[in-house]
C-alpha positions in Angstrom: 122.9 20.2 107.7 126.0 21.6 108.4 125.6 20.1 112.3 125.5 16.4 110.5 128.4 16.4 108.5 130.2 18.0 112.3 128.6 15.1 113.8 129.9 12.6 111.0 133.3 14.2 111.1 133.7 13.9 115.6 133.1 10.4 114.6 135.5 10.5 111.9 137.9 11.4 114.7 137.4 7.7 116.2 137.1 5.8 113.4 140.2 7.0 112.3 142.3 6.0 115.3 140.4 2.8 115.2 141.1 2.6 111.3 144.8 4.2 111.0 146.0 3.9 114.6 149.1 1.8 116.2 150.4 -0.8 114.2 148.9 0.2 110.8 151.9 1.5 109.0 154.4 -1.7 110.2 151.4 -3.6 109.5 150.6 -1.7 105.9 155.1 -2.1 105.2 154.8 -5.9 105.7 152.6 -6.3 102.7 154.2 -4.1 101.1 157.4 -6.4 101.7 156.3 -9.4 101.0 154.4 -8.1 97.3 158.2 -8.3 96.1 159.2 -11.6 97.5 159.9 -14.7 95.7 156.8 -17.2 95.4 158.5 -19.5 97.7 159.4 -16.4 100.1 155.5 -16.1 99.6 154.5 -20.0 100.4 156.8 -20.2 103.9 155.0 -16.8 105.3 152.0 -18.5 104.4 152.8 -21.5 105.8 153.9 -19.8 109.1 150.6 -17.9 109.5 148.4 -20.8 108.7 150.4 -23.4 111.9 149.9 -19.9 113.8 146.0 -19.8 113.2 145.4 -23.4 113.4 147.3 -23.6 116.9 145.0 -21.3 118.3 141.9 -22.6 117.0 143.2 -26.0 118.5 143.4 -24.6 122.1 141.7 -21.6 122.2 138.8 -21.5 120.5 135.7 -24.0 121.5 134.1 -24.3 118.3 136.9 -26.3 116.9 137.8 -28.3 120.5 134.3 -29.2 120.5 133.7 -30.3 116.7 136.8 -31.1 115.8 137.7 -34.9 116.0 141.3 -35.6 117.3 142.4 -37.0 114.0 141.5 -33.6 112.7 143.0 -31.2 115.5 146.3 -33.2 114.7 146.1 -32.5 111.0 145.9 -28.7 112.4 149.1 -28.6 114.6 150.9 -30.6 111.9 149.2 -26.8 109.5 147.8 -29.2 107.0 144.4 -27.0 106.4 143.2 -29.0 104.1 142.6 -32.0 106.3 139.8 -30.0 107.7 136.8 -29.9 107.2 134.0 -27.1 105.6 132.6 -24.7 107.8 129.5 -23.3 106.8 127.6 -20.1 107.8 125.0 -21.4 109.7 127.1 -22.3 113.5 129.0 -18.7 113.2 125.3 -17.1 112.4 123.8 -19.3 115.6 126.4 -18.9 117.7 129.6 -16.5 116.9 130.9 -16.2 120.6 132.1 -19.9 120.1 134.3 -18.8 117.5 136.9 -16.4 120.2 139.8 -17.1 121.1 138.8 -17.5 125.1 141.9 -16.8 125.6 142.2 -13.0 125.3 140.0 -10.2 125.9 140.6 -7.0 123.8 139.8 -3.8 124.6 137.6 -2.4 122.3 136.5 -5.7 121.1 135.0 -4.0 117.7 132.5 -5.8 115.8 130.6 -6.6 112.3 128.1 -7.7 111.0 127.1 -8.9 106.7 124.3 -7.6 105.3 122.1 -10.8 105.7 120.7 -10.3 102.0 120.1 -13.8 101.9 119.0 -14.6 105.4 120.3 -14.0 109.4 123.3 -11.5 109.5 126.7 -13.3 110.2 128.0 -11.2 113.0 132.0 -11.1 113.2 134.4 -10.1 116.0 138.0 -8.4 116.2 140.6 -6.8 117.6 142.2 -3.5 117.1 145.2 -5.0 115.2 143.5 -6.7 113.0 141.2 -3.8 111.9 144.4 -2.1 111.1 146.1 -5.3 109.5 142.8 -4.9 107.4 142.5 -1.7 105.8 147.0 -2.0 105.5 145.9 -4.6 103.3 143.6 -2.7 101.3 146.0 0.1 100.8 148.7 -2.0 99.6 147.0 -4.0 97.5 144.3 -2.7 96.4 144.5 1.2 96.7 148.0 1.7 95.9 147.7 -0.4 92.5 145.0 2.0 91.5 147.1 4.6 91.9 145.3 6.1 94.7 145.2 5.8 98.4 143.3 6.8 102.0 145.2 10.1 102.3 143.7 10.9 98.9 139.5 12.6 99.2 137.2 9.6 98.1 133.4 9.0 98.0 131.4 6.0 99.1 128.5 4.3 98.4 127.9 1.5 101.0 124.9 0.0 103.4 125.1 3.3 105.6 121.8 5.1 106.0 122.9 8.6 105.4 119.7 10.2 104.7 116.8 8.5 107.3 113.9 10.2 105.1 113.2 8.3 101.8 111.2 11.5 100.4 114.0 14.1 101.3 115.2 16.7 98.7 118.5 15.9 99.8 121.8 16.4 100.0 122.1 12.8 99.7 125.5 12.8 101.2 127.4 13.5 104.3 130.9 14.5 104.7 134.0 13.1 107.2 136.4 16.2 107.4 138.7 14.5 109.1 139.8 11.8 106.1 137.8 14.0 103.1 135.7 11.3 103.1 132.0 11.9 101.2 129.4 8.7 102.5 126.7 8.4 99.9 123.2 7.3 99.9 122.6 4.1 97.7 118.9 4.5 98.7 118.1 7.8 96.6 120.0 7.8 93.9 118.0 8.1 90.6 118.2 9.9 87.6 116.6 13.4 88.8 119.1 13.4 92.0 122.0 11.8 89.9 123.1 16.0 89.7 123.5 16.2 93.1 125.5 13.7 93.8 127.7 15.0 90.8 128.1 18.7 92.9 129.4 16.8 96.0 131.9 15.3 94.3 133.1 18.6 92.9 132.1 20.5 96.0 134.7 18.5 97.9 137.2 17.9 95.6 136.8 13.9 95.5 140.0 12.0 93.7 138.4 8.0 93.6 135.3 6.4 94.2 135.0 2.9 96.0 132.2 1.1 96.8 128.8 -0.7 95.4 129.5 -1.2 92.0 126.2 -0.7 90.5 125.4 2.0 92.5 128.7 3.7 90.7 127.3 2.3 87.4 123.9 3.5 87.3 125.7 7.5 88.7 127.5 7.1 85.5 124.8 5.6 83.4 123.2 9.6 84.4 126.1 11.1 83.9 126.7 9.9 80.7 122.4 10.8 79.8 122.4 13.8 80.9 125.7 15.4 80.2 126.9 15.8 83.6 130.7 16.7 84.8 132.4 15.1 87.3 135.5 16.1 88.5 138.7 14.6 87.1 139.2 11.4 89.2 142.5 9.0 89.4 140.3 5.8 89.8 136.9 3.9 90.7 137.4 0.6 92.9 134.1 -1.2 92.8 133.3 -3.7 96.2 130.1 -5.8 97.2 128.5 -6.5 94.2 129.7 -8.2 90.9 131.7 -6.4 88.1 130.8 -6.7 84.8 132.2 -6.0 81.3 129.7 -3.3 80.6 129.3 -2.0 84.1 133.4 -1.3 83.5 132.7 -0.1 79.9 130.1 2.8 81.1 132.2 3.8 83.9 135.1 4.2 82.6 133.5 6.7 79.9 131.4 8.5 82.5 134.3 8.4 85.0 137.3 9.3 83.0 139.3 6.7 84.7 139.9 3.2 84.7 137.9 0.9 87.4 139.2 -1.7 89.1 137.2 -4.6 90.7 138.1 -5.9 94.3 136.7 -9.1 96.1 136.6 -9.1 99.6 134.0 -10.4 102.2 133.1 -8.4 105.7 134.3 -11.2 107.3 137.4 -10.7 105.5 137.9 -14.7 104.9 140.0 -13.4 102.2 141.1 -10.5 99.7 141.8 -10.2 96.2 142.7 -6.4 94.4 143.2 -5.9 90.7 146.6 -4.9 89.5 147.5 -2.6 86.5 147.2 -5.2 84.2 143.8 -5.5 85.4 144.2 -9.1 86.6 142.6 -9.8 89.9 145.6 -11.4 92.2 144.6 -13.3 95.5 146.8 -12.1 98.8 147.5 -15.4 100.1 149.6 -14.4 103.3 146.0 -12.5 103.9 143.8 -15.3 103.2 144.1 -18.8 102.0 141.5 -19.5 99.2 140.1 -23.0 97.5 138.2 -22.8 94.8 136.3 -26.6 95.2 133.9 -29.2 92.8 130.9 -30.5 94.8 132.5 -33.3 96.0 135.4 -31.3 98.1 138.2 -32.1 95.1 139.9 -28.5 94.1 139.2 -27.5 90.3 141.0 -26.8 87.5 142.0 -23.7 86.1 139.2 -22.1 84.6 137.1 -24.5 86.3 133.7 -22.7 88.5 133.8 -23.9 91.6 132.6 -23.1 95.4 135.1 -20.4 96.7 136.3 -21.8 100.5 138.9 -19.1 102.3 140.5 -19.1 105.4 142.1 -15.7 107.0 144.9 -15.8 108.2 145.4 -12.3 110.2 141.8 -13.1 112.0 143.0 -15.0 114.8 141.0 -13.7 117.3 137.7 -15.1 115.5 139.4 -17.4 113.2 137.0 -18.3 110.6 138.3 -21.9 108.9 138.2 -23.6 105.6 135.2 -21.0 105.9 132.0 -21.3 102.6 131.9 -17.8 101.3 128.8 -18.2 99.4 130.7 -17.7 96.2 131.3 -19.5 92.8 134.9 -18.0 90.9 137.6 -19.6 88.7 141.4 -19.8 89.3 143.2 -18.5 86.1 146.3 -20.4 84.6 147.9 -18.0 82.7 150.8 -15.8 84.5 150.7 -12.1 85.1 153.0 -9.4 83.6 153.8 -7.9 86.7 155.1 -10.8 88.5 153.7 -10.6 91.8 153.4 -13.7 93.7 150.3 -14.5 93.7 147.3 -16.5 92.5 145.1 -14.9 89.7 141.3 -14.8 89.6 140.1 -16.0 86.5 136.8 -14.8 87.5 134.4 -14.0 90.5 130.9 -16.2 88.7 128.4 -14.9 91.5 127.0 -16.0 94.8 126.0 -19.2 95.4 122.4 -17.7 96.2 122.6 -15.9 92.6 121.9 -19.7 91.0 119.1 -19.9 88.8 118.2 -23.7 88.1 116.2 -24.8 85.4 113.8 -27.8 85.0 116.3 -29.8 83.4 118.7 -29.4 86.6 121.2 -26.4 84.5 122.3 -24.1 87.1 122.6 -20.7 85.9 124.7 -18.5 87.2 126.0 -15.7 84.5 122.4 -14.1 84.3 124.2 -10.4 84.0 124.3 -11.2 80.3 120.3 -10.7 79.8 120.8 -7.1 80.4 123.8 -6.6 78.2 123.6 -4.4 75.2 119.3 -3.5 76.1 119.7 0.4 75.6 116.1 0.6 76.9 116.4 -1.3 80.0 117.8 0.7 82.9 117.7 -1.8 85.8 116.6 -5.5 85.8 116.1 -8.6 88.1 115.5 -12.2 87.7 112.9 -13.5 90.1 112.7 -17.5 89.7 109.3 -18.4 90.9 109.3 -22.0 90.1 111.4 -24.0 87.8 109.7 -23.4 85.2 108.7 -20.1 85.6 110.8 -16.8 85.8 109.2 -13.2 86.1 111.8 -10.3 84.6 111.6 -7.2 86.3 112.7 -4.6 84.1 113.1 -0.7 85.2 112.8 1.4 81.4 115.0 3.5 80.1 113.5 5.4 76.8 111.4 4.0 74.4 111.4 0.4 76.2 108.6 -1.8 74.0 107.3 -5.3 72.3 110.6 -5.6 70.9 113.0 -5.4 73.8 110.6 -7.3 75.9 110.4 -10.4 73.2 114.6 -9.7 73.5 114.2 -10.4 77.0 112.0 -13.2 76.8 114.7 -15.0 74.6 117.8 -14.7 76.3 116.0 -16.3 79.2 114.7 -19.0 77.0 118.3 -19.3 75.1 119.9 -19.6 78.8 117.3 -22.6 80.7 115.0 -23.9 77.7 112.6 -23.2 76.0 110.0 -24.5 78.4 110.1 -22.0 80.6 107.5 -19.4 81.2 109.1 -16.1 81.1 106.8 -13.1 82.5 108.8 -9.5 81.7 107.2 -6.8 84.6 108.1 -3.0 83.4 108.6 -1.4 87.0 109.5 2.1 88.4 111.9 0.9 90.8 113.6 -2.4 91.8 113.9 -1.8 95.8 117.5 -2.3 97.2 118.2 -5.0 100.5 118.2 -3.1 104.1 122.6 -2.3 103.3 121.6 -0.7 99.8 122.4 -3.4 97.8 121.1 -4.4 94.7 120.1 -7.9 94.8 120.1 -9.2 90.7 119.0 -12.5 91.5 116.3 -13.9 93.8 114.9 -17.5 94.0 111.6 -18.4 95.6 112.8 -22.1 95.3 112.9 -23.6 98.8 115.0 -26.3 98.1 117.3 -25.0 95.1 121.2 -24.9 96.2 123.8 -24.3 94.6 127.3 -26.5 94.1 128.7 -27.5 97.3 125.7 -27.0 99.2 
């Protein structure tokens, strides 16, 4: 096991260089400086970066050269982003190389893939400068707002297959000594293994946590249930999965610190971090975010719509007006932090999380079914037909007929009394290949969310 930790640390030397090498400090300072700008100064920076990005797309990127009309290309050269068509994931998934700037040959060329939890993964390509800017953005607009930094020891839940053996008895983590980072396995976390995770936090002197929201929530539940004692932590920053009110409350009680939400994507099409006042701010100088109705018009404050984003610093593989597959709403209330950045009222969920009722209604807030359910550890909604729902539950404590009936009533309250609801008690709910928890599974081939 010591050898494995050593190998992870050896790779950590390279990965540290990739993330924090030349250009990182300059990018960090730029984001910190613009954070203190006026709204008009921020808008000027956004406009300048947008024009630069669109000029690259028109002249150097094969997809846009082939698919944009002459009129759309003129709009792009003029910096008129909203005159351009929306970009679905499918062409990027089918041929990501056609989105690359052909005038550049970065070395090394970095690559990532989305989790593919809803289909074939989308592959993204990066330059070193872009990777470092993405890390600087997160340090400036998320970590420091939460009072932590990459320079502090941290623990992470992500999709890495940390321990390949499903029947392993542990340890369920690997340690990167270069960055003092613990990589936890999201696949082995259970009530009977939770104490090993807490022991790792204490052994490595971890100061803050980041990664999958559901994994840290489930660990927090076990901490409270079993009376485990984690080290004194400064913050938890959740990613990848929706953070609900209940999850936040449980984690803050278990970890003894504030929980902050972060909203982004593997494609880095946009970025939002939670400030010290609990508001989720979009960084417009990193990515332009639009929230649109089904007809393509902008949503008003508080109105849920589809998130469309344009990353402004990824000019090597520009994704312009990219439909990232999420639903969200703007908040018109100003934030007392006075940062010149728009505020998201709510990130509702993914388009793939939509459940369709027999009368056509679409629901995405299904986490409410499992709120204040003390006898349910995990739950998953499976839509098998318009009028047939299966609810899989992993019981905690004395789950019984009254709990089952409560779940059925909650589903019918949201979708109508004509819906057939089956509650199925299971030992566990499998994670995706990336270790994520999928709260909703739709078997409807033609069920599509807004804007689809």
